[in-house]
N, C-alpha and C positions, 0 to 999 in steps of 0.2 A: 504494500500500500504506500502511496505517496504521502509526503508530509502534510499537504493540505487536506487529504482525505482523512488522515488521523485527527486533524483539527476539527473537521466537520463531525466526525463520530464523537469526539470529546464534547463538543457543544450540544449534540443531541442527547448525550448522556446527562449533561448538566440540566438540560431542559426537562428530561424525563424524571429526574430526581431533584426538582427545583428547590423545594423547601430545605431539604437536607444540605444541598450544595450551597444554597444562599446563606444559611446560617454559618457555615464554615467560611464562606467568602467574606461575610461581614466581620468575623473575627480577624481574618487576615487584613481586611481593610482598616480596622481599628489600629492594628499594630503598625501598618505602613503609614497611616495618617499621623500617628504619634511621631514616627520617625521623620517624615517629610515636614510635617507641620512645625514641630519644635525646631528642627534644624533650619528651616526656611525663616521662621520668626527670629531666630538668633542672627542669621545672616542679615536680615532686614534691619534689625536694631543696630548691629555692628556697622553696617554700611551707612545708616543714618548718622550714627555718632561720628563715624569717620568723616562724613561730609561736613558735619558741623565743626569738627576740629580743623578740617582743611580750610574752612572759611576763616576760622580764627588764625590758621596758618601753622604749618609744621615748624615754622621758624620763630615760634613764640614760647615764652615760659613765664611762670608766675611765682612770686615769693610769698610764702605764708609763714606764720609762726609754727615752730615744731609742735607736733601732736596737737594740731589746732582744735580737733574735735574731742579727743579723749586722751587720757594719760595712758602710756603704754610701758611695757617692760621689755628690755632687750638683754638676752643671755643672763637672766636672773636679776638684773639690776634695773631700777626704775629710771626711765628716761625723763629728764626734766622737761616740763611743758614750757615752751617758749612764751615770753611775755608778748602781748599784742604789739604789732608794729604801729606805733602811734603816729599822729599826723606829722609831727616835727621830724621823726625819723624817715617817714616815707618821702617827705618833701626834700629832706637833705640828700637822701639817696638819689632822687630824681635830678637834683642840681649837680651832684658829683659824678653820676654815671654818664660817661661820654664815649662809650664804645662806638666805633665807626659805623654809621648807618643805622644805629639802633634808635628806637623811639620808646620812651618810658611813660607809662601812664599810672596814675594813682586813682583808686576808687574806694568808696566806702559803701557798704551794704546797709541800707537804712531800714527797710521794712519789706515784708512779703504780703502784707495785708492792707495795702493802701487803697483808698477810695478816691476816684477822680470824678469831678462834676463839671458839666458845662450847661448852663441854663437849666432845663428840666431833665437833662440826661445824666445818668449816673452809672458807674461801673460797679461790678461786684467787688467785694473786699478781697480781691486776689491779685491786685496790681503790685508789682515789685518796684520799689523806689530805690534808685541807685544814684549816688553822688559821684561825679566824674570830673576829670580835667579835660583840657582841650585836645589831648592826644588819644583819648580812650577809643573813639570810634575808628580811628586808623588802626590801632593795635588789635581791637576786637573784630575788625573787618565788617563793620556795619556800613550799609550804603544808604544815602539819603534819597527819599522819594521827592520831597520838596523842602525848601528852606536851607538852613545852614547849621553848622556846628557852633558851639560856644567859642568865643575868642578868649585869649589869656586874661584880658581885663575883666571880662564877665565872670570867669572862674575865680579870680582873686578877690573881686569886690563882692561876690555873693549876690549877683543880680537876680531879680525875679524872672528868670527866663527858664524855658523848659523845652526838652526834645522828647517826643512821644513815639511809641511803637505803633505798628499798623493795627493791632487789635484795639488800641485806645481810639485811634482814628475811626475805626469801624463802629465802635460803640457810641462815641460822643458826637462824631461829625459825619455820620452816615457814609463812612468810607470815602470821604472826599478830602484828600490831604491838602489840596490847594486852599480849600475853604477853612481848614484848621489853622493855617498860618495867620499869626497876628491876633488870634482870639485869646481871650482871658479865661482860663480854666482854673479850677481849684484842685489841689491835692491835699487832702485833709482839710485844715482850716486856713491854708495859705494859697493865695492867688498867684498865678504865673502867666506870662505871655508865651504862647507857643511860637518858637522860632524855627523849628525843624520837625519833619516827620520822617520816619525811617521805612525802608523797604522791608517787606515781610522776610523773616529769616527762618521761620519754622520753629518746631519745638520737639522735644523728646519726652514722651509721657506727659506729666503734668507741669514740666518746667518750661513754660512758654517764654520764648525769647522776644516775642512781639507784644507781650502783655507787661511792658515795662515803661517807666517814665524816668528821665534822666535830669538831674538837677546839677547846677554848678557846684563844684566840690566844696567851696567855702560855705555856701548856703546850706548844703547838706550837713556839713560839720556843725554849723550853728544850731540847726533844728534837731538833728538826730545824733550828733556826736557826744562824746564824753571823754573823761581823762583816760579811760582804759579801752576806748573803742578801737577796733582793729581796722587798719587800712591795708588794702591789698595792692601790691605792685605788679604790674604787667609790663613785660618788655617784648618787643618784636624786633628782629634783625632782618636785614635785607636778603640775606642768603642763609638757607637752612644749614649749609655746611659749617657756618660760623657759630651755630648755637652753643656747642660745647665750650668754645673759647669765650663767648659772651657770658655764659653761666659762670665760668671760672672768674671772670672779671667782676661780675655782679656779686659773687660770694665774698671776694676780698673787700669790696666797698661796703657791703651790708655788715660784715664783721666789724669794720671800723665804725660804722654808724651806730651799731649796737654796743660798741665799747667792749668787745670780747677780747680777753687775753689770749696769748698764743696757745696756752695749754687747754683752753676751754673748747668744748665742742660747739658746733653751730647750734643756735637756738631758733633756727628758722629752716624752712624746707623750700627747695626750688623744684618745681614740677614743670616739665616740658610737655607740650601736647603730644609729642611722639612717644614719650615714656608712658603717658596715660593710655594711649591707644595700644601700646604693647601689653600693658597690664590687662586691659579689656580683652585683648585677643587671647591671652593666656586663660583668663576666667571663662570666656565663652568656649574655648577649646575643651575645658573640663566639662562644661555643661553639655557640649555636643557628645562627648563620650558617654556621659550619663544618659542622655536621650537615646543613644544607640543601644545601650544595655537594656533600658526599659522596653524599647520597641522589640528587641530580640527576645526578651522574656515573654512578651505577648505573642510573638510569632511561634515560640516553642509550643504554647498551648494550641495555637491554630494548627501547627504541624501535626500534633497528636490527634486533634479532631479530624484533620484531613486523612491521616493514615487509617483511622477507624472507619471513615466513610468509604475509603477505597477497599478495605477488607470486606465490608458489608457488600459493596458493589461486586467484588469478585465472587462472593458466595451466591448472590442473587443471579449472576450471569454465568454460572458454571456451565449450564447447558448450552448457552450461546457460544462460550469458548470452545466447547466440544464440537459444535457445528462448524465453527470457523476452522478448527484444526482438521476436521474431516474433509473440508473443502480445499485444503492445501495451505492454510495459514501456518507459518512456522512459529516456533516458540519465541523467536526474536520479534516477529510481527506482533504477537500478543503482548510481549513485554513493552514494546515501544508504544502500542496503543494505550495501555493502562498508564504508562508513565506520562504520556502526552495529556491524558485526562487530568492527572494530578497537577501538572504544570499549568494547564489552561485555567483550572479553578484558582490556582494561586495568582496567576497573572491578572485574571479578572478582578480578584480582590485587591491586587496591587494597584491596578488602574483606578479603581474606586478610591482607594486610600490616598493615592497621589493627588487626585482631584480635591478630596477633603482637606488634605494637608496644605495644598496651595491656597485654598479658601482661608485657612487659618493664617497663613503667611500674609495674604491680602488684607485680612482684618487687622493684623498687627501693624502692617504698613500704614493703613488708614489711621490707626490709633496714634502712631508716633509721627504722623505727617511725613512719612518717609516714602521712598521709592520702592515699589515691589519689584523684585528681581526673580525671573523664572529660575527655579533651582535645578538647573540641568544636572549638576553633579549628584544631587540627592535623588533625582528621578532615576538616573542610571543606577545608583546604589540600590534604590527600592526595587527596580526591575531585576537586578542581579540577585538580591536577597530572595525575592519571590521565586526566581528560577531555582536557586539552591534549595529552598524550603520545599518546593514542588517535587524536585528530584528525590530528596531525602525522604519525604513523606510517602511518595508513591513507589519507591524502589522495592520495598518488601512486598506490598500487595501485588505489584507487577510481576515480581519473580514468582510469587505464589501462583498467579494466574498462568504464567508461562510454563510452569512445571506440571500443570494438571494433565492427567492422562485423558486423551480424547474419548476413549471407549467408556471409561468411568464417568466422564463428564456428560456424555450423552445419556447415561442411565440415571443421572441426577434428577431428582424431582424437587 
């Protein structure tokens, strides 16, 4: 029998035992959808994060206090939590850092629950308020839709000017960035004049980069600062190959600014966008392995169910096997026929699982405002896994069918 004839016989067998075959097919589909869905979702999230970091630039890095979020222990000893980088230190670093082609920006995180108002329109209390200097938008790779950036005088004088993200424009100004320019809006209890609107930059999860308002640094310091308020320093260089050299220079200057002695460890941390992506890649690699293991465990159950179905099928079709052998079919023909049936059931379940998994990936891409990528690598992996599962599950039943004696089979009732 030809390959396509075996396929047609296998499909007829699936149709004649539809419910039994369908249940096994669903189990296989669940395993494959877990495999493809989780891996596709991970790829989508990683690609979106990579795109966001690329917008920020692989040539940028940020200076934070050490153990900014939690105190930690290293090799049995406690690592001292660095004191906040206060305003004076951040500005001194900015003045002293003169690496060729580098731009230095200082920012202060004010609030994540701001409310913006314009006339009768009001945002939800989820607006992020950030105080920045004149270099921030260049370092963070934001682009202006309309208007302009703050100038150095506005930053230092603490003028009542504001730059707003595209979500704020959409909510307060009906999505018209030109109309927003020059308008007086409120952030909390303070009024500001809109001097610039930003192009949409997208978001990852709930961290909306377009749901932000930016104040001049000195104004933000006056309203939201304090003696122990931390200021974050961002640096971008013109060439990504110079990042390590720029970090080395920044380390020396920040040590001087922080008055650290030669024997003291750094009480600040420098993170480059490249190192963050490498860490994310390592983490997602481990998650991918975990997803594959979970999916394979599901497929083991599906393989056992498929083998059971094939053994029952061999028993039910014993007389048919005897007739085929009596008409000239060889043991090899019978082996290939039953093996093909097992593989066909697996591949049908695999196709359904791939479609379900791609829908999961598409939903995740929509959730993170990312770009959905057709997971060709995972599709090939899923098809290969289904092929192996089909062969392993169908091999014993197929061998059992091939070894049946034609005379005994014809007598079977």
